[in-house]
C-alpha positions, 0 to 999 in steps of 0.5 A: 735861793732854795735848792732844787728838788729833782726829779730823780729826788721826787721818784726816790722819795715816792719809792721809798714812802710806797716801800713802808708803812706808816704809824702815827703814835701820840704820847704824854706831853713830855715823853717825846724828849725822853724817847728821843734821848734814849734813842739817841743814847742807844745810837738810833733814830727814833724810828729805828728805836720805836720799831725795835721797841715794838718787836721786842714788846711783840716777840716778849708777849709771844714767849720768844727771845730775840737772840741774834740779828742777821743779814744776808749780802747775797739777797740784801735782806735782814732778819732775826733769830729767835728762840721760841718758849717751845726751845725751837729757833725761829727766823723772822724776816721780811720780803716785798712787805710780807713778814714770815716767822718760820719755825726751825731747829730745836735749840738743843740741835744747834751747837752754841758755838754755830749761832751766828752762822746758823742765823744767816744761813737759816736767812738765806736758806728760808728766802731760797725755798719760800721765795726762790723755790729752792728745796 
C-alpha cells in the first residue's frame, strides 16, 4: 500500500515550488556522474553545488571575491560578504525573491579580526534599513 500524500504536504510542496526559480541545464554525456561525485565529496546536494558554482562564477566575472557566508538568526536570512575590485566590501542577500548587492565600507577601514561580526552585522543593518524602513 502506498503512502498517503496529505493536504498539508501538498501545501508545503506548493509553497516551496513557488518560493524558488527553476533552471534546466543540459550537460555532455558522462558529466552528470562527475558533477554528482564532486557535490557529494563537498557535502552538498547537486542543487547546492550548482548554485554555489554559479554564484562563484558570477562574483569572479564581476571582479568580486567571496569573503564569508553569514546568517541572521534574528531575521532568518542569509547573505554573502564580498570584496569588490575597488576594495569595498559588499553584502549580497535575497529577501522575498529580490537579490540585493549593497556596497559597504572600504576594506582598509574594517579590521580583519572583525570580519565575521562585520558580515552578519552588515546583513542585519541592510535588512533593517532597506526592508523594515530603519535608519
